[in-house]
N, C-alpha and C positions, 0 to 999 in steps of 0.2 A: 588510535586503533584500525577504524577501515582504511584509512590511507595508509597505514601499515601493510595490510594487506595487497597492495595492489592491484585493485581489480582493473578489469578494462573495464566494467560498467557499474553505475550505481543506481538504484535505484529505494524508490522512498513512498511507504502506502500508505499516507494521509497521520490525519490528525497533528497537526502542525499546531495548533491554538485549543485552548481546552476554556469551553463553553461554560463552564461552573455552573450551578445550581439554580440557578433562576433564565433559563434558556427562552422565553419568552417574550423578557423584556429589549427592545427594540436598542433603545442605546448600549444594552449591554452587549447583543448580538454583532453590533458597530465596532464597538471599542477592544472585542474578543476577537473579530478580523484583524484589526490593526495590528495584534501581538502576534502575526504573523511576519512582522519585518523583524524584531529580534530574532526569531527562530531564525529566518534566510538566513539574516549574519553568521550566527552559528554554524549554518550550514555551507557556507560559502567556502572556509577549505577545503570540502572533499575532492577530492580529484580523480577522475576519470575517463581516460582517452576518447572511449567511444561514447563520452556522455553521463548526463545525472536525469533523471528522470522520477516525478511525480504524478498520485495521481491524490484526490482528497479524501480527507473522512468524513464520517458522521458530523463532528463538530465544524469543519468547514462549509457543510453545508447548511447545516442548520445559522451558522451567522451569518457571513456573506460572503460566497462561493466566488463571487467575480471578485471581487478585491480584494482576496485570498490568494488566487489566479494570478491574477497583477502584480501583487506583491514579490509572489515566487518566483515568477518569470523575469520579473526587473534584475532579482540575483542571479541570471540564468539558472534559475530550477523550473523549468518545463513542466507543465499540467500537461497531461495527458486526459483531457474529459473527451471521452467517447470516439481514441483518434488510436492511432497505430504508426509508428515509424521504423523505418526499415535498415538496421546496421549491416554494414558488408564490408566484408573482408575475404581478399582473396578469392573472388567471384562466388563466393556463399553467401546467402542473405539469415539473418535471422531478425523477426518483426517483435517488436517491444509493443504491445497493448496496453493501452490504462482505460478505466471504466469510469465513470462520474459515480460520487459517492452510491449504493443500490438503498439504504435505508431512507436518507431525507433528503436524498438528488434525484439529478435525473440519468440515471445509471441505463446504457443500452448497447447489451453485448453485440446486438447485430449492428448497429452502427462504429461501434469499438473495432469491431474485425472485418468490417466494410474494406474491400479493395486487394485484401490481402490473400494473394495468387495459394493455390490447392499444392498440398505437400510440402508448405513451405515453412518452418517453425514457428513456432510461436510462444511466446511468453507475455501471461496477461496481467498487468499490477490491479486487483480490486480489493477494495480497504476491506469487505466483510468476507471470512474466509467461507462461511456458509453458502456463499452464492453457487459452490462449486456444483449445489444440485443442478444447478441450469449449466453450467462451463462443460461441466461433460457432454451433454448435447452438440460439441462445437470445438471444431477443430484446435484445440488450446493442449498443447505440451504441459505447460506447467504455469500455476494461477500461484503469486507471489501476493500473501497479505499479510493484512493486524488485526486491529480494532479489538481485539478480546483483550491487550494488555496480558493476558497471561490468568487475569481474574485477578492478579495485583498481589492478592494474600490466596496462597495455594496451601491446605492443608496434606502432608502424606498421608495415604490410605480416604481421603474424604474429596478431594479437588479445592477448586476454587471455591468461596464464599456465594462469587456470584458473578454471572457474566453477561455481557449486550447482546440484547437478541441477533441473530446472525451470525453468533460465533460461539454457539453452545454445543454443535458438533463438532467440530471441528478447530478446538479453542488454543491449539499451539501444537509446533513442531511437524513433521511431518506423515504426509497421508497419498495412498495408491488408491486411486476411486478410478479403473477402467484403465483406461490410456490416459488419463489424466493426473500427474504429480502435482499437489497442493502443499506448498509451505503455508503454516501461520506462525508471524515473527510476534513474540511476547513486549517487542514495545521498548523502548529507551524511557521513559515517565514514567509519569502517573497522570489519571482524568481525576477532577473530582478530590477523591481522596490522597491524600499525597504519601501513599505508604506501597510498601511492597515489602513480601515475606513471602519467603520460600520459591522466590518469582525474578531472579535475577535482569537486570536487563541484557537485551542482546542483539547484538552484528553479525548475522548472517553472512555467510561468504560460501557461495556455489560453483562448482565447475561444469560448466556442460560440454558434452561431448554428444556428437552427431549418430543418431542413430545408427545400426548396423544393419547391410541389406537394401 
């Protein structure tokens, strides 16, 4: 479905593995990180001429973020851990910045955005959407996040049964926060409990346009 949209660029905002109910066991953390390999194999057919970029989620940060990063990178799925890359076209430039996981990793907005020239457009990938409370103080135009999984179980008129920390204020969809636009994708799969109800999987297609003036 993503390839049928024929996008110029694809981004993935974390939780490539599922840490499960016993995250403190060392052998579980290592074996969970290894699950990034079959996940990366499934993602390999994704095609975008300007590239595919990832950031890690809290499940990768709590397992073995270095191993997951190595696995994803080996499948040409580069991980933007507190760094940015420039996409250039016809003399114009768009920056794709990525922050390491904020909840369990070493997320650092200052490092992620370091070296980006003033007044150039920036798209920030950060797993937890509620980090936007910090992002609004930086020259970021669009923040793309995940983490919430939409709650996985969503009751009309009530909302989700449960949301993880840092996904409770902006759990799904589009938000306008001063000069920052935030979008929280509800994801494709499930975490821990393999159930989705009134929360269908999502692939989101964005069209970016230059600001006027």
